[in-house]
N, C-alpha and C positions, 0 to 999 in steps of 0.2 A: 426473555427479552420479547416482546409481542411487535411481531413487522405486521404492518398493516400494507399490506398491497393496494394500489390504486392505479387507474392510468394514468401511464407519463406520458409524455414525447420520448422519443428515441436520444436526444441528449443531455435531457433531465435523469433519465434514468442509467447514463454511459457517465457523469456526475454522480451520481450517486453512491456506483459501483465503487466509481475510484473511489471516492472517499469514505465507504466502507471499509474495503480492500486496506486503503492508505491506514486508516486509525485505528483498525483490532487489529490487522495483521502485519503488515509491512514496517510501521514504526513501533511496536513494541518487539518485533523480531530484531531491528538497528539497536536497541536497547539493550536487547538482552542478550547477545551478541557481541555488543560494543566493540562493533566493527563494522565500517562503510560497506562491506560488501561482505557478498552468505551464497550459498551454493542452492541450484533448486529442491536439495533433498531436506536442505534446512526450512527452505520457504515453504516444499508443501506438508512438513512435519506441524511444519506453525498453524498452515490452514487446515490441517484436518484438526488439528487442536480445538482453534477456536469454532470451525463447522462443529463437531461434534457438541460441544458447551451447548453453542448458540441454536441446537437443532436447524442446519441449515443447509443446502446441497455445495458441494465445492464449484461447482458452476457459475454461482453469482461471484465469488471470491474470485475465478479463473477470469471472468471479461474483465472486471476489477484493474487484477493483474497486468495484460495485456494493453490496457488504455492507459496506464501508469506508464508503462513502456514509450506507447505514441506520445503522449504527454511529456518525456522527458524529465521526467522526475524519477525515473529508474532507467539506467543504463545495464546492456548486457553486454560482455566482453568475453569471449570465448565458454569454458564454463563458468563463472564468475557473474553475477549483480551486482550493481554497486547504487549508491543512492548518489542525486545529484552532488557536484562538491561546494556547493554552496549552500548544503542540509548537515555538511560536518559540522560547523561549530554548534547545532541544535545537540549534536550528536553527543559531541565532548563533555554537554554541559550536563544532556542528562535533560534535558531540556522537554517542555511537550511540544510535539512540532505537528497540528490538525493539519488537514489537509487544505484549507485558506493560506496556511504560513507555508507551506510545501509551495500550491503553487504561485503563491506571491513571489517565492525567492529563485524560483527556475524559468521563471514568464523571463522574455529576452525582452529588455526594455527599447 
């Protein structure tokens, strides 16, 4: 996969990092575990696997992970992280849940 780096604004970069982290790491991890929650160790293992495969630095994904927490798509409780409750039906159906769907489902109305 070839990543083309261009000059982007702060918000565009944050959105791109969130989207990338969600679609390449978080959602595949959730489906793989078949669980609404995961540990930091499980996340790091998946992150490292993706970074090695795509030849990208883990820092790119780390920023996206923090951003997903700030957006409320992911939650931290003690030592566990979990997805927003409105994303659980997608997980149960093993449906594709891209970033646009995740943000739409978790946004307050």
